[in-house]
Every structure is written in structure tokens, then in C-alpha cells.
C-alpha positions, -999 to +999 in steps of 0.1 A: +190-066+495+219-081+476+210-116+462+226-146+479+256-160+460+248-195+446+265-224+461+287-240+434+287-278+431+306-298+404+283-325+390+312-348+384+318-352+421+316-387+437+289-407+420+284-378+396+249-387+384+213-377+389+213-383+425+235-354+431+211-331+412+181-344+431+195-341+465+210-306+459+178-292+444+156-307+471+177-292+499+180-259+481+142-258+479+139-265+516+164-239+527+160-213+499+197-216+491+206-207+455+228-233+437+247-237+405+256-272+392+282-275+365+290-307+346+256-320+353+256-358+354+293-355+344+301-391+351+274-403+327+291-397+294+286-433+283+255-449+269+233-432+296+246-398+285+255-367+305+234-336+312+197-334+326+174-361+318+136-356+313+128-370+348+151-343+364+136-317+344+102-328+354+108-327+391+128-295+389+103-276+368+077-284+396+100-274+424+109-241+405+072-233+401+064-240+437+093-218+450+089-191+424+126-199+415+147-182+389+162-211+369+186-213+340+197-244+321+164-263+329+163-283+297+170-319+287+207-323+280+218-292+299+252-294+315+248-264+337+219-256+360+213-226+382+184-228+407+173-198+428+143-205+449+125-176+463+097-190+485+100-215+513+080-247+515+056-231+541+044-208+513+030-237+493-009-233+492-015-261+466-027-293+483-035-314+451-006-319+429-004-337+396+030-342+378+034-360+344+067-373+333+076-372+296+079-410+292+077-444+310+114-444+312+112-414+337+109-428+372+079-415+392+097-426+423+129-406+416+106-376+409+091-382+444+126-383+459+134-350+445+103-332+460+095-352+491+119-332+515+102-299+503+067-314+508+075-325+543+081-289+553+050-275+534+028-270+563-007-258+554-023-225+565-030-226+602-065-239+610-069-255+576-057-289+584-067-325+582-072-330+619-036-327+627-033-290+634-020-269+607-003-295+585-029-301+559-022-333+538-010-330+504-022-353+476+002-360+449-002-380+417+028-388+394+026-404+360+055-421+344+076-452+352+071-474+383+095-502+374+125-484+356+161-495+352+186-478+374+160-466+399+141-479+429+109-497+421+074-493+435+078-524+454+111-512+471+095-478+479+064-494+494+080-522+513+114-508+524+119-471+521+085-455+531+080-480+560+115-471+573+109-434+571+077-440+590+093-461+617+125-441+621+113-405+616+076-407+619+072-396+582+036-403+571+030-411+534+000-431+523+003-445+488-014-464+460-002-478+428-027-467+402-010-483+372+022-501+364+047-482+341+076-500+325+109-489+310+114-524+294+092-540+268+065-520+251+067-484+266+038-479+290+032-451+316+019-459+350+007-437+378+013-435+416-007-417+443+005-403+476-011-386+506+018-368+524+013-355+559+037-325+564+054-314+596+036-286+614+049-251+611+080-248+633+082-287+639+114-305+634+120-339+619+130-363+648+137-399+654+104-415+662+119-439+687+152-433+708+159-470+709+165-472+671+201-460+677+209-483+708+238-507+702+226-539+684+225-574+697+221-608+680+184-606+685+181-575+662+195-596+633+174-627+639+150-629+608+113-632+613+105-637+576+114-630+539+089-614+516+092-620+479+076-601+451+074-614+415+064-594+384+068-617+355+049-633+326+024-655+341+041-686+328+072-679+348+054-676+382+057-712+391+094-716+382+104-684+401+084-693+431+099-729+431+135-716+426+132-689+453+116-712+479+144-737+472+173-712+473+159-693+503+155-725+523+192-733+519+203-697+526+179-689+554+168-723+570+138-721+592+128-686+580+092-683+565+090-670+530+060-652+519+050-644+483+033-610+489+031-599+451+027-622+422+017-602+392+016-608+353+041-582+339+024-585+305+055-590+284+085-615+282+110-587+286+096-576+320+109-599+348+115-584+382+119-599+417+123-582+451+133-600+484+128-582+517+142-597+549+126-586+581+142-589+615+121-596+646+129-561+659+118-541+629+149-540+606+145-548+570+168-553+540+160-555+504+176-568+472+159-569+438+167-573+400+149-560+369+162-585+345+186-569+320+205-598+303+202-614+271+175-641+271+182-658+238+185-696+242+174-693+278+143-711+289+119-696+317+134-721+341+169-710+333+161-674+338+142-682+370+172-701+384+196-674+375+175-646+391+168-666+422+205-675+428+217-639+422+191-620+443+190-648+470+229-646+473+229-608+474+202-607+502+222-633+522+255-613+519+235-580+528+220-596+560+254-612+569+269-577+571+247-569+602+241-534+591+209-517+602+201-508+565+208-522+532+231-506+506+204-488+487+184-477+518+215-461+535+220-435+507+183-427+506+182-418+543+210-393+543+188-363+534+165-371+564+195-374+588+209-341+577+175-323+580+165-340+614+173-328+649+195-350+670+220-378+663+211-406+640+231-435+628+224-460+600+256-478+599+264-506+575+297-524+579+317-530+546+325-565+555+309-593+574+317-592+611+333-626+612+356-618+583+365-583+594+391-581+621+379-560+649+346-558+631+323-563+660+341-535+680+338-513+649+302-520+644+295-512+681+315-481+678+294-469+649+261-477+665+267-465+700+258-428+697+251-420+732+284-400+736+302-427+756+327-436+728+351-411+710+334-390+684+358-382+654+344-354+633+344-359+595+359-337+569+331-330+544+348-311+516+345-342+493+324-374+494+332-391+527+327-420+550+319-456+545+293-470+520+287-469+484+296-440+461+259-430+462+260-428+500+293-409+502+281-384+475+248-380+493+266-371+526+288-346+507+259-328+490+239-327+523+269-312+542+273-286+514+236-275+516+233-280+554+266-271+569+250-270+604+247-308+602+279-325+616+291-359+607+312-383+627+331-416+626+333-421+588+297-409+582+282-434+606+268-407+629+250-375+619+242-346+643+214-332+621+207-295+614+173-296+630+156-276+603+123-259+613+102-236+591+074-212+601 
């Protein structure tokens, strides 16, 4: 049989960074579609550099081994990558997986993002399950960074992304933080553990609840609480809690604030906060900051005030948009929308409804996916739709690898490919 021609992707397209590499290789591994990426991370020629980074090589090397892929260009700094997977996820027999990144600057959570779609379709041998039929759970340990610049943190993954995947798609991922790994301050690797429950052979990813995509009302955006997480030197905990409590009381009066994580980061350079707003109907929005500014001549109180004001303001602006997801969650859900069966919508307006003429009508248009409003099919030959460059690029990559998926109304609605593997 003549080998499949690889799908050509220009790594400078859209956001043009590591996300494009992770998503394309993840979907290639699920669909056994060969791909060739040129100009890898081509928009990262500045201080962060172009070409593959160590964390990309780590995750892709594991995917290549799992799929018995033929790979060229799999090396740090490579600007061209060809990935030809030979085995589907259902061929995976390994149920205990250990992956070690090269350094603490390599994010364990970005490695997870690159391989999670593949593992969700890696049903175990029939009759060899964990009580759920033929989907034997997979235990995965990754060593590397857990709080790394330019990537999601352990806290965001644990409090926003994985709970949303569970609520929306029924994706079951148990997890533990085994050790904290930082990319700032003294280099220190950490470790994370996951127990992933794959789909059964032949099963499709679907929305767990049909009412998630119903038109939203004011009640959906009424906040129940805000969870705050603080990772900082112990001497800063009091000042950060005081500033956050004060600022959030002004921005979100009568909303309870809970400090769910308060941990000594072990070094003055490691200061991180995450705020997660929870609605009464299960929506959640997150905003965080791993402090990256010059601290010379700044007291702990000054840094605490600066961080609280910035993250509090950003969370307020995010919630005011009345989107069903935050900016970062929206792009991370695109892969699952494209793989799933049926219509999904994770719309996020680009301006607050009270500032956007016709905004309410637009938001309802985006969220009503029951076929009663006009569906305008999107062109997908380049990054498309509303949202951040990460989101529009993610949609483009997903559309290239899964042309069966159809997008409508500026990317706000996806008719997924309904992938099933036996």
C-alpha cells in the first residue's frame, strides 16, 4: 500500500508557537495521519527562540514510541518535523507510563496536553479493565516543571481545566501533585501523577450534559465564590491575603473568597497567585500570574498590592464578558470539541455586553446551538473565528487534522468529528 502523504503545516501560522506543534502531533497520533511541520515555532525567533524545545521533544518522543512512528527532525532546535504514526491509540498496551522532562523549565502540564487526547482513546484489551468494561485506566507520572513561565500551572489544571473536561465531556482524570517544580529561582524538578480513564473501544467523546449549551441567563453568571491560591515566600502570605481580600471585596461585593492553597514557595523569586471565580451553575473562570517583574526596591507589601490589583482586575474583566469560559480555557477545549460527537459551544464575547452594541443578541446567537438560528459555516484554511490567537490557531490546526469537524459562526459552534476507534 502506498504510504499516506503527510499533511503540510507551516509552523509560523497564527500564534506560531509550541501549541501548534502539540495539537497537530496529538491529533496526528489519534488519527494516524502523517504530518510535516516546517518553520517549527517560527514566531518565536526572539528571546524564547525558534525550533523545538526540550518539552516538545520529550512529549513527541513518547508519542512516537507509543505509535511506532517514523520521525525525522525530533531534536531540540529542529525547525522541521515529520511525524508518521503507524499504530492507533487502541494498540497501546502499556498502562503504567513514566516520562521525565529534561529540566524544570519543561512543563509537565504541556507534556500532558500533548499526549492526553491519545491516551483518552487508548482503550485497554477487552476484559482487562478496572471495572469499567474494556477501558483499563492508565497511570501516568511526569517529572519536570509544575509552575513554569508561559504555560498553565498545576493549580489552573487542577482547578479549572480538568474539572471542566469532567463536567462537560465526562473525561475522568484523577491527579496528585507529587512535588513542586519551578522554572524561576533555583531550578527544581517536580512530579505529577495522573490516573486517566480512557473511552471504551468504539465509544465517542460526547457532552456529558445537554443543558451545558443552552442559552445563558443572568443566573448563570451570578458568582457563588472565588477561590484564591497563593504560592509565595511565607513572609508574603499575610500581605497577599490582605490585599486580595480587600480588592476582591471591592470588585465582587458579597461574594465569598476562599484561600484554598497557601504554600511556601521556598524562594523570593517564586510568587504566584491564581483566582478562580465559580458561578452558581458550574461555570468557572481563572486568572493567574507567576510574577516576572523586577523586584528591586519593592517591598513584599508593594509586590502583593501590585499582584492583587492586576489579577483581580483581569478576573473582573473576564467575568464581565459573560463568556462560558475564560480566555485560556477556550483554546484548551478546542481539541476536545473537534474530536467529540455533536455540537458544542464555548463562546466568549470579545467585549462586555454592556459595551458591545448588539452584544446580548450576539452572545445568544453564539450560545443557541439548537438549530433555531442561522448557522454560518466558517472557512478554515487559516486561523479563524473570535478569540485569542491561541484559540484561532487551535481551531485551524484541529480543522486541518479533522476536516470532518465543521465550525460555524466565527468559531463559536463546532459540529465535532465524532471520532471512535476500535
